[in-house]
Structure formats: structure tokens, C-alpha cells
BAVEX-64924 format. One record per residue: residue number from 0; residue in one letter; chain; x, y negated, z negated of N, C-alpha, C, O in turn. Coordinates in Angstrom, 3 decimals, always signed. Atoms other than C-alpha are relative to their C-alpha. Layout:
BEGIN
   pos   code   unit       n.xx       n.yy       n.zz      ca.xx      ca.yy      ca.zz       c.xx       c.yy       c.zz       o.xx       o.yy       o.zz
   NUM      A      A          X          Y          Z          X          Y          Z          X          Y          Z          X          Y          Z
...
***
This chain:
BEGIN
   pos   code   unit       n.xx       n.yy       n.zz      ca.xx      ca.yy      ca.zz       c.xx       c.yy       c.zz       o.xx       o.yy       o.zz
     0      M      A     -0.875     -0.885     +0.764    -20.122    -16.025     +6.329     -0.370     -0.094     -1.481     -0.424     -1.174     -2.067
     1      N      A     +0.321     -0.055     +1.414    -21.062    -14.911     +2.867     +1.138     +0.686     -0.738     +1.571     +1.775     -0.360
     2      A      A     -1.070     -0.581     +0.812    -18.381    -14.282     +0.274     -0.551     +1.157     -0.824     -1.651     +1.078     -1.371
     3      R      A     +0.411     -1.180     +0.770    -18.570    -10.879     -1.400     +0.197     -0.235     -1.492     -0.593     +0.246     -2.305
     4      W      A     -0.298     +0.255     +1.411    -17.019    -12.109     -4.674     -0.047     -1.488     -0.294     +0.129     -2.324     +0.592
     5      D      A     +0.092     +1.387     +0.434    -17.396    -15.287     -6.649     +1.011     -0.253     -1.123     +1.647     +0.672     -1.629
     6      Y      A     -0.926     +0.432     +1.040    -15.330    -17.225     -9.179     -0.131     +0.870     -1.254     -1.233     +1.103     -1.752
     7      G      A     -0.038     -0.760     +1.239    -14.271    -15.119    -12.175     -0.161     +1.496     +0.155     +0.076     +2.237     -0.799
     8      E      A     +0.201     -1.437     -0.186    -15.032    -11.715    -10.655     +1.337     +0.730     +0.130     +2.286     +0.227     +0.731
     9      A      A     -1.206     -0.830     -0.051    -12.444     -8.951    -11.057     +0.030     +0.775     +1.315     -0.966     +1.370     +1.727
    10      V      A     -0.194     -0.713     -1.262    -11.048     -7.484     -7.830     +1.306     +0.785     -0.058     +2.200     +0.481     -0.847
    11      R      A     -1.204     -0.817     -0.083     -8.450     -4.864     -6.950     +0.590     -0.146     +1.398     -0.137     -0.147     +2.391
    12      L      A     -0.716     +0.138     -1.264     -5.838     -5.267     -4.220     +0.213     +1.371     +0.626     +0.680     +2.290     -0.047
    13      T      A     -0.134     -1.296     -0.662     -5.830     -2.447     -1.639     +1.261     +0.108     +0.848     +1.568     +1.189     +1.349
    14      R      A     -1.251     +0.000     -0.769     -2.590     -3.418     +0.148     +1.048     -0.790     -0.771     +0.714     -1.712     -1.515
    15      N      A     -1.069     +0.828     +0.552     +0.788     -4.676     -0.997     -0.043     -1.356     +0.680     -0.334     -1.456     +1.872
    16      V      A     -0.014     +1.344     -0.570     +1.047     -8.414     -0.510     +1.412     -0.548     -0.071     +2.062     -0.526     -1.117
    17      R      A     -1.308     +0.647     -0.120     +4.223    -10.102     +0.683     -0.215     -1.452     +0.389     -1.274     -1.823     +0.895
    18      N      A     +0.083     +1.415     -0.304     +4.927    -13.771     +1.136     -0.032     -0.209     +1.519     +0.888     +0.194     +2.231
    19      D      A     +0.108     +0.317     -1.427     +3.729    -14.922     +4.557     +0.625     -1.353     +0.316     +0.480     -1.880     +1.419
    20      G      A     -0.636     +1.307     -0.162     +5.681    -18.128     +4.056     -0.754     -1.108     -0.696     -0.286     -2.246     -0.741
    21      T      A     +0.802     +1.030     +0.660     +2.950    -19.947     +2.149     +0.152     +0.013     -1.522     -0.329     -0.900     -2.193
    22      Y      A     -0.186     -0.049     +1.453     +3.945    -18.870     -1.377     +1.286     -0.751     -0.341     +2.361     -0.386     +0.136
    23      P      A     -1.182     +0.848     +0.262     +6.311    -21.505     -2.792     +1.068     +0.690     -0.849     +0.766     +1.457     -1.763
    24      G      A     -1.119     -0.457     +0.815     +9.745    -20.653     -4.127     +0.527     +1.379     +0.336     +1.524     +1.808     -0.245
    25      L      A     -0.461     -1.323     -0.403    +10.094    -17.241     -2.465     +0.169     +0.045     +1.516     -0.550     -0.631     +2.252
    26      D      A     -0.240     -0.146     -1.423    +11.454    -16.251     +0.927     -1.169     +0.712     +0.676     -1.836     +1.539     +0.054
    27      P      A     +1.000     -0.767     -0.748     +9.034    -15.091     +3.625     +0.361     +1.484     -0.017     +1.523     +1.859     +0.142
    28      G      A     -0.209     -1.447     +0.074     +8.589    -11.331     +3.340     +0.249     +0.507     -1.408     +0.242     +1.718     -1.633
    29      A      A     -0.249     -0.415     +1.389     +9.306    -11.299     -0.404     -1.259     +0.650     -0.577     -2.374     +0.199     -0.318
    30      F      A     +1.102     -0.726     +0.629     +7.133     -8.880     -2.380     -0.688     -0.889     -1.031     -0.024     -1.550     -1.829
    31      L      A     +0.759     +0.799     +0.959     +4.345    -10.582     -4.352     -0.783     +0.854     -0.989     -0.578     +0.752     -2.198
    32      V      A     +0.874     -0.772     +0.885     +1.780     -8.105     -5.710     -0.200     +1.396     +0.579     -0.426     +1.556     +1.778
    33      R      A     +0.169     -1.403     -0.416     +1.498     -4.291     -5.586     -1.475     +0.348     +0.106     -2.305     -0.106     -0.681
    34      R      A     +1.380     -0.451     -0.155     -1.656     -2.670     -4.323     -0.412     +0.771     -1.253     +0.398     +1.422     -1.912
    35      G      A     +0.531     -0.596     +1.219     -3.880     -1.406     -7.089     -0.096     -0.997     -1.139     -0.794     -0.756     -2.124
    36      S      A     +0.035     +1.031     +1.047     -3.307     -4.559     -9.144     -1.377     -0.646     -0.060     -2.049     -0.817     +0.957
    37      I      A     +1.287     +0.661     +0.212     -6.375     -6.220    -10.633     +0.238     -1.466     -0.291     +1.121     -1.831     -1.067
    38      G      A     -0.070     +1.440     +0.216     -6.879     -9.965    -10.497     -1.404     -0.571     -0.067     -2.394     +0.155     +0.029
    39      Y      A     +1.279     +0.683     +0.157     -9.632    -12.535    -10.889     -0.108     -1.129     +1.015     +0.815     -1.928     +1.174
    40      V      A     +0.221     +1.026     -1.020    -11.088    -14.744     -8.176     -0.040     -1.372     -0.672     -0.792     -1.583     -1.623
    41      V      A     -0.005     +1.362     +0.532    -10.305    -18.411     -8.877     -0.474     -1.017     +1.040     -0.746     -2.170     +0.705
    42      D      A     +0.491     +0.899     -1.046    -11.369    -19.895     -5.516     -0.360     +0.827     +1.227     +0.196     +1.902     +1.454
    43      V      A     +0.395     -0.646     -1.247    -13.057    -18.935     -2.261     +0.042     -1.056     +1.096     -0.520     -2.142     +0.955
    44      G      A     -0.103     +0.929     -1.121    -12.233    -20.582     +1.054     -0.043     +0.758     +1.309     -0.354     +1.949     +1.341
    45      T      A     -0.040     -0.632     -1.309    -11.919    -19.894     +4.760     +1.307     -0.343     +0.700     +1.983     -1.313     +0.359
    46      F      A     -1.162     +0.216     -0.850     -9.117    -19.633     +7.294     -0.475     +0.125     +1.438     -1.120     +1.109     +1.798
    47      L      A     +0.410     +0.018     -1.412     -9.686    -20.520    +10.968     -1.504     +0.181     +0.181     -1.954     +0.679     +1.213
    48      Q      A     +1.463     -0.010     -0.021    -13.406    -20.722    +10.195     -0.638     +1.365     +0.199     -1.854     +1.462     +0.366
    49      D      A     +0.609     -1.320     -0.185    -13.827    -16.955    +10.563     +0.511     +1.048     -0.979     +0.139     +2.217     -0.877
    50      Q      A     -0.507     -0.942     +1.002    -11.962    -15.363     +7.635     -0.201     -0.584     -1.393     +0.171     -1.726     -1.662
    51      I      A     +0.136     +0.428     +1.388    -12.888    -15.581     +3.981     +1.308     +0.320     -0.715     +1.831     +1.430     -0.612
    52      I      A     -1.239     -0.161     +0.768     -9.824    -16.085     +1.776     -0.319     -0.264     -1.471     -0.921     -1.276     -1.829
    53      Y      A     +0.197     +0.126     +1.442     -9.915    -15.531     -1.971     +1.327     -0.341     -0.651     +2.333     +0.321     -0.394
    54      S      A     -1.156     +0.242     +0.857     -7.416    -17.128     -4.311     -0.213     +0.877     -1.224     -1.198     +0.730     -1.947
    55      V      A     +0.153     -0.981     +1.073     -6.840    -14.351     -6.828     +1.148     -0.158     -0.985     +2.318     -0.166     -0.602
    56      N      A     -0.997     +0.129     +1.057     -5.046    -14.764    -10.140     +0.304     +1.393     -0.547     -0.523     +2.015     -1.213
    57      F      A     -0.465     -1.284     +0.521     -3.059    -11.614    -10.904     +0.753     -0.304     -1.291     +1.931     -0.659     -1.266
    58      L      A     -0.533     +0.406     +1.301     -2.463    -12.183    -14.614     +1.267     +0.748     -0.376     +2.210     +0.141     -0.883
    59      D      A     -1.171     -0.782     +0.378     +0.019     -9.335    -15.130     +1.235     -0.400     +0.791     +2.353     -0.303     +0.284
    60      E      A     -1.114     +0.409     -0.851     +2.180    -10.592    -12.255     +0.308     -1.487     -0.131     +1.364     -1.952     +0.298
    61      G      A     -0.190     +1.437     +0.147     +1.740    -14.262    -13.132     -0.037     -0.736     +1.329     +0.673     -1.724     +1.513
    62      K      A     +0.054     +0.613     -1.330     +0.820    -15.132     -9.540     -1.444     -0.197     +0.441     -2.313     +0.631     +0.164
    63      I      A     +1.262     +0.229     -0.685     -2.125    -16.664     -7.727     +0.297     +0.134     +1.479     +1.137     -0.582     +2.025
    64      V      A     -0.296     -0.366     -1.380     -2.235    -15.234     -4.219     -1.278     -0.054     +0.833     -2.354     +0.321     +0.369
    65      G      A     +1.116     -0.009     -0.941     -4.491    -15.750     -1.218     -0.158     +1.387     +0.597     +0.809     +1.969     +1.087
    66      C      A     +0.272     -1.348     -0.515     -6.153    -12.477     -0.144     -1.194     -0.049     +0.944     -2.173     -0.750     +0.690
    67      R      A     +1.141     -0.143     -0.902     -8.394    -11.635     +2.784     -0.994     +0.984     -0.614     -0.623     +1.840     -1.417
    68      E      A     +1.047     -0.846     +0.576    -11.684     -9.938     +1.978     +0.293     +1.484     +0.204     +0.031     +2.290     -0.689
    69      E      A     -0.265     -1.419     -0.275    -10.582     -6.659     +3.627     +1.161     +0.562     -0.819     +1.399     +1.770     -0.799
    70      E      A     -1.096     -0.459     +0.854     -7.606     -6.489     +1.241     -0.451     +0.251     -1.438     +0.359     +0.626     -2.285
    71      L      A     +0.510     -0.083     +1.362     -9.850     -6.360     -1.837     -1.183     +0.963     -0.101     -1.946     +1.154     +0.846
    72      I      A     +1.215     -0.733     +0.379    -12.366     -4.068     -3.502     -0.346     -0.457     -1.410     +0.480     -1.067     -2.090
    73      G      A     +0.376     +0.329     +1.366    -14.282     -4.566     -6.707     +0.852     +0.777     -0.990     +1.210     +1.925     -0.731
    74      A      A     -0.869     -0.651     +0.991    -12.236     -3.746     -9.810     -0.598     +1.300     -0.528     +0.140     +2.183     -0.966
    75      D      A     +0.667     -1.204     +0.501    -14.823     -1.111    -10.804     -0.177     +1.081     +1.061     -0.594     +2.194     +0.743
    76      E      A     +0.151     -0.985     -1.074    -14.837     +0.640     -7.408     +1.057     +1.086     -0.139     +2.126     +0.844     -0.701
    77      P      A     -0.973     -1.096     +0.108    -13.100     +4.029     -7.143     +1.345     -0.371     +0.621     +1.407     -0.999     +1.679
    78      W      A     -1.355     +0.299     -0.462     -9.336     +3.757     -6.734     +0.900     +1.182     -0.325     +0.903     +1.678     -1.452
    79      T      A     -0.956     -1.076     +0.192     -6.719     +6.462     -6.265     +1.401     -0.564     +0.157     +1.783     -0.946     +1.263
    80      P      A     -1.363     +0.525     -0.123     -3.183     +5.310     -7.056     +0.884     +0.960     +0.786     +0.635     +2.165     +0.818
    81      S      A     -0.936     -0.826     -0.760     -0.342     +6.555     -4.884     +1.414     -0.199     -0.534     +1.749     -1.254     -1.073
    82      K      A     -1.381     +0.029     +0.470     +3.269     +7.356     -5.726     +0.888     -0.828     +0.928     +1.848     -1.456     +0.483
    83      F      A     -0.824     +0.671     -0.998     +4.648     +5.862     -2.494     -0.808     -1.050     +0.754     -2.039     -1.036     +0.745
    84      E      A     +0.593     +1.079     -0.770     +3.954     +2.838     -0.329     +0.477     +0.062     +1.446     +1.445     +0.754     +1.761
    85      F      A     -0.395     +0.142     -1.399     +4.147     +2.040     +3.381     +1.464     -0.424     +0.091     +1.892     -1.336     -0.616
    86      R      A     -1.406     +0.280     -0.297     +7.778     +1.992     +4.631     +0.986     +0.521     -1.045     +2.194     +0.359     -0.876
    87      E      A     -0.937     -0.569     +0.977     +9.211     +3.705     +1.529     +0.672     +1.232     +0.578     +0.085     +1.963     +1.375
    88      K      A     -0.778     -1.156     -0.443    +11.898     +6.310     +2.135     -0.223     +1.140     -0.986     -0.218     +0.941     -2.201
    89      V      A     +0.281     -1.178     +0.816    +11.196     +9.838     +0.886     +0.825     +1.185     +0.504     +1.396     +1.148     +1.594
    90      V      A     -0.624     -1.262     -0.413    +12.693    +13.346     +0.974     -0.988     +1.133     -0.260     -1.807     +1.072     -1.177
    91      A      A     +0.840     -1.183     +0.156    +10.966    +16.692     +1.388     +0.543     +0.845     -1.149     +1.749     +1.080     -1.226
    92      T      A     -0.419     -0.821     +1.136    +11.052    +18.816     -1.790     -0.084     +1.492     +0.307     +0.304     +2.320     -0.517
    93      K      A     +0.091     -1.390     -0.453    +10.368    +22.041     +0.161     +0.144     +0.011     +1.512     +0.002     -1.022     +2.168
    94      E      A     +0.040     -0.138     -1.452    +10.753    +23.356     +3.669     -1.457     -0.097     +0.431     -2.348     +0.421     -0.243
    95      L      A     +1.354     +0.188     -0.491     +7.705    +22.406     +5.712     -0.128     +0.655     +1.369     +0.649     +0.376     +2.282
    96      A      A     +0.171     -0.763     -1.228     +6.414    +24.697     +8.433     -1.402     -0.190     +0.566     -2.361     -0.434     -0.166
    97      V      A     +1.280     +0.009     -0.701     +3.641    +24.615    +10.996     -0.024     +1.253     +0.870     +0.854     +1.452     +1.709
    98      G      A     +0.108     -1.240     -0.765     +2.502    +27.946    +12.425     +1.207     +0.905     -0.166     +1.586     +1.613     +0.768
    99      G      A     -1.149     -0.857     +0.271     +5.467    +29.693    +10.804     +1.339     -0.579     +0.436     +2.388     -0.028     +0.105
   100      E      A     -1.244     +0.634     -0.449     +8.025    +27.373    +12.428     +0.378     -1.123     -0.958     -0.394     -2.060     -1.163
   101      V      A     -0.473     +1.040     +0.914    +10.075    +25.309     +9.967     +0.333     -1.246     +0.812     +1.206     -1.228     +1.680
   102      L      A     -0.224     +1.268     -0.685     +9.914    +21.708    +11.161     +0.836     -0.955     -0.837     +1.582     -1.779     -0.308
   103      V      A     -0.686     +0.910     +0.905    +11.297    +19.968     +8.095     +0.701     +0.837     -1.059     +0.064     +1.642     -1.739
   104      H      A     -0.783     -0.741     +0.984    +14.071    +21.364     +5.910     +0.017     -0.724     -1.345     -0.172     -1.938     -1.421
   105      L      A     -0.129     +0.548     +1.347    +14.445    +20.858     +2.179     +0.998     -1.152     +0.019     +2.105     -1.011     +0.541
   106      G      A     -0.887     +1.155     +0.078    +15.939    +17.414     +1.551     -0.021     -0.896     +1.222     +0.686     -1.903     +1.253
   107      S      A     +0.089     +0.858     -1.187    +15.034    +15.999     +4.972     -0.564     -1.361     -0.386     -1.486     -1.469     -1.194
   108      R      A     +0.405     +1.372     +0.296    +14.642    +12.236     +4.888     -1.101     -0.452     +0.945     -1.115     -0.103     +2.125
   109      G      A     +1.086     +0.531     -0.808    +11.520    +10.455     +6.086     -0.442     -1.360     -0.500     +0.064     -1.877     -1.496
   110      E      A     +0.542     +1.314     +0.355     +9.577     +7.217     +5.949     -1.518     +0.067     +0.013     -2.115     +0.656     +0.914
   111      V      A     +1.453     +0.045     +0.089     +5.979     +6.625     +4.860     -0.533     -0.960     +1.054     -0.155     -2.131     +1.094
   112      I      A     +0.630     +0.812     -1.034     +3.937     +5.361     +7.793     -1.419     -0.397     -0.409     -1.889     -1.487     -0.084
   113      K      A     +1.371     +0.287     +0.429     +0.474     +5.580     +6.236     -0.309     +0.762     -1.280     +0.114     +1.905     -1.452
   114      V      A     +0.479     -0.638     +1.228     -1.055     +6.335     +2.833     -1.445     +0.437     +0.237     -2.273     -0.352     +0.694
   115      I      A     +1.349     -0.540     -0.184     -4.145     +8.574     +2.940     -0.529     +0.380     -1.383     -0.180     +1.430     -1.923
   116      R      A     +0.489     -0.187     +1.367     -5.997     +8.291     -0.368     -1.130     +1.020     -0.098     -1.340     +1.611     -1.157
   117      D      A     +1.167     -0.884     +0.061     -9.023    +10.405     +0.566     +0.260     +1.349     +0.669     -0.677     +2.006     +1.123
   118      A      A     -0.337     -1.302     -0.597     -7.177    +13.466     +1.895     -0.510     +1.124     -0.903     -0.512     +0.981     -2.125
   119      P      A     +0.407     -1.138     +0.826     -8.525    +16.845     +0.758     +1.174     +0.427     -0.889     +2.293     +0.594     -0.405
   120      G      A     -1.058     -0.410     +0.913     -6.547    +17.853     -2.315     +0.772     -1.149     -0.615     +1.682     -0.912     -1.409
   121      G      A     -0.676     +1.149     +0.604     -5.427    +14.329     -3.198     +0.764     -0.831     +1.020     +0.635     -0.638     +2.229
   122      V      A     -0.724     +0.944     -0.853     -3.151    +11.637     -1.836     +0.981     +0.734     +0.905     +1.689     +1.648     +0.481
   123      A      A     -0.944     -0.527     -0.985     -1.207    +12.470     +1.314     +0.552     -1.178     +0.786     +0.093     -2.310     +0.639
   124      Y      A     -0.672     +1.066     -0.752     +1.002    +10.508     +3.682     +0.285     +0.455     +1.422     +0.552     +1.632     +1.663
   125      H      A     -0.566     -0.240     -1.316     +1.796    +10.274     +7.353     +1.474     -0.364     -0.129     +1.819     -1.495     -0.470
   126      I      A     -1.444     +0.174     +0.171     +5.576    +10.711     +7.331     +0.697     +0.192     +1.338     +0.398     +1.120     +2.089
   127      H      A     -0.887     -0.169     -1.158     +8.077    +10.190    +10.100     +1.342     +0.480     -0.556     +2.048     -0.277     -1.223
   128      F      A     -1.278     -0.547     +0.450    +11.041    +12.464     +9.367     +1.069     -0.282     +1.052     +0.815     -0.194     +2.253
   129      E      A     -1.117     +0.284     -0.903    +14.423    +11.559    +10.852     +0.283     +1.181     +0.925     +0.717     +0.999     +2.062
   130      S      A     -0.281     -1.207     -0.779    +14.734    +15.169    +12.053     -1.062     +0.302     +1.064     -0.894     +1.226     +1.861
   131      L      A     +1.079     -0.200     -0.974    +11.493    +14.889    +14.108     -0.316     -1.321     +0.713     -1.377     -1.900     +0.480
   132      P      A     +0.235     +1.288     -0.663    +11.823    +11.806    +16.327     -1.325     -0.013     +0.767     -1.637     +0.913     +1.516
   133      G      A     +1.250     +0.168     -0.725     +8.482    +10.558    +17.615     -1.168     +0.831     -0.491     -2.221     +0.841     +0.147
   134      R      A     +1.068     -0.871     +0.501     +6.400    +12.955    +15.515     -0.347     -0.372     -1.440     +0.541     -0.636     -2.250
   135      L      A     +0.478     +0.264     +1.356     +4.283    +12.299    +12.407     -0.605     +1.266     -0.577     -1.259     +2.037     +0.125
   136      L      A     +0.627     -1.119     +0.705     +3.277    +14.886     +9.838     -0.760     -0.553     -1.193     -0.327     -1.514     -1.830
   137      Q      A     +0.736     +0.356     +1.210     +0.638    +14.596     +7.136     +0.472     +0.915     -1.116     +0.341     +2.136     -1.029
   138      I      A     -0.642     -0.749     +1.074     +2.309    +15.654     +3.885     -0.654     -0.359     -1.339     -0.830     -1.540     -1.637
   139      P      A     +0.540     +0.279     +1.342     +0.754    +16.015     +0.394     +1.060     -0.660     -0.888     +2.254     -0.390     -0.759
   140      E      A     -0.894     +0.754     +0.882     +2.255    +13.748     -2.260     +0.934     +0.908     -0.799     +2.094     +0.560     -1.019
   141      A      A     -0.781     -0.908     +0.842     +3.474    +16.730     -4.337     +1.243     +0.558     +0.698     +2.138     +1.083     +0.036
   142      L      A     -1.130     -0.562     -0.744     +5.909    +17.741     -1.572     +1.049     -1.043     +0.364     +1.925     -0.790     +1.191
   143      L      A     -0.920     +1.090     -0.297     +7.784    +14.421     -1.540     +0.603     -0.583     -1.260     -0.023     -0.578     -2.319
   144      E      A     -0.650     +0.754     +1.066    +10.246    +12.584     -3.751     +0.589     -1.263     +0.590     +0.901     -1.320     +1.779
   145      A      A     -0.605     +1.253     -0.441    +11.590     +9.058     -3.556     +1.495     +0.191     +0.217     +2.143     +0.970     -0.481
   146      I      A     -1.460     +0.023     -0.195    +15.068     +8.518     -2.188     +0.553     -1.011     -0.980     +0.114     -2.160     -1.023
   147      E      A     -0.622     +0.886     +0.976    +17.193     +7.052     -4.917     +0.799     -1.076     +0.708     +1.638     -0.779     +1.558
   148      C      A     -0.748     +1.111     -0.574    +18.475     +3.604     -3.989     +1.292     -0.197     -0.775     +1.308     -0.159     -2.006
   149      K      A     -1.301     +0.264     +0.631    +22.139     +2.935     -4.663     +0.279     -1.474     +0.079     +0.261     -2.061     +1.161
   150      D      A     -0.278     +1.443     +0.034    +22.957     -0.591     -5.768     +1.427     -0.311     +0.317     +1.816     -1.479     +0.329
***
């Protein structure tokens, strides 16, 4: 196994990272670092002798987090930021139709299942709308808004 990055190299996180139970002081599942964040490799190791793990210092977040190689790209590699993340709740800003049949009404609530950064025309999402049980639609980012959380 050859490590792609070495000590001091800048990398970008491609997935949100949550505590898997190994980050001290936070509950398992707690959010650690948002995808798109840039950090610097401070150590390279292995897990179960078949996975390369990078300790990455995310300076802006003040955290050093273990990342698998497939969760990272070089900081200079192309990156398209997205407005929403996996599992975020969204609403449709327009009626959405397929073949002239309205499937999703204005204001329908949904959940992001997948972020598609390389979709034609820009970022899109696979969305599961509450009004369409068992069905996913690919929706452009411009047709969605975040659901406001009430504290």
C-alpha cells in the first residue's frame, strides 16, 4: 500500500465526517468536519492492514481527524461546493413535473439522499419527497430550499 499524500500536504475532505466514537470529548455521531474543508496531513497510518488512514489537521475547525484515502482529494483538485448535504431536509421551490404530470407540488418536503456534483448544469440531488414514497427524483440545486429548523 502506497500513501497518496505525505506529511504537510494539503487535502480536501469529500464527505462530512462524524465522530465514529474515537474522537474524544464528543458523542458518537457528532458532526466533526464539513466536506469541502481543507486540512493538512500530519500522519499516515493503516487500519486493519488494508486501509490507509491520514491524520488531517483542519486548522479552521481546530480538529485533527482520521480520514480514509477515499474521503480525500488534493486541495488543488477541482471541487464544486454544494448548498445541501446528505440527509438534509429541503422543500421544492416550484412544482416539479415529469412528462407533464406534476409529481411534486410547491413546498413539498423532501430529504437529500445523494449529492451529484458533476450533473449537467451544476449540482443536483437525489431527493426523496414525502409525497412520493419509495421514489427518488434528481433535482437541480436551484429548485430547492432548506427547511428552516425551529429551536
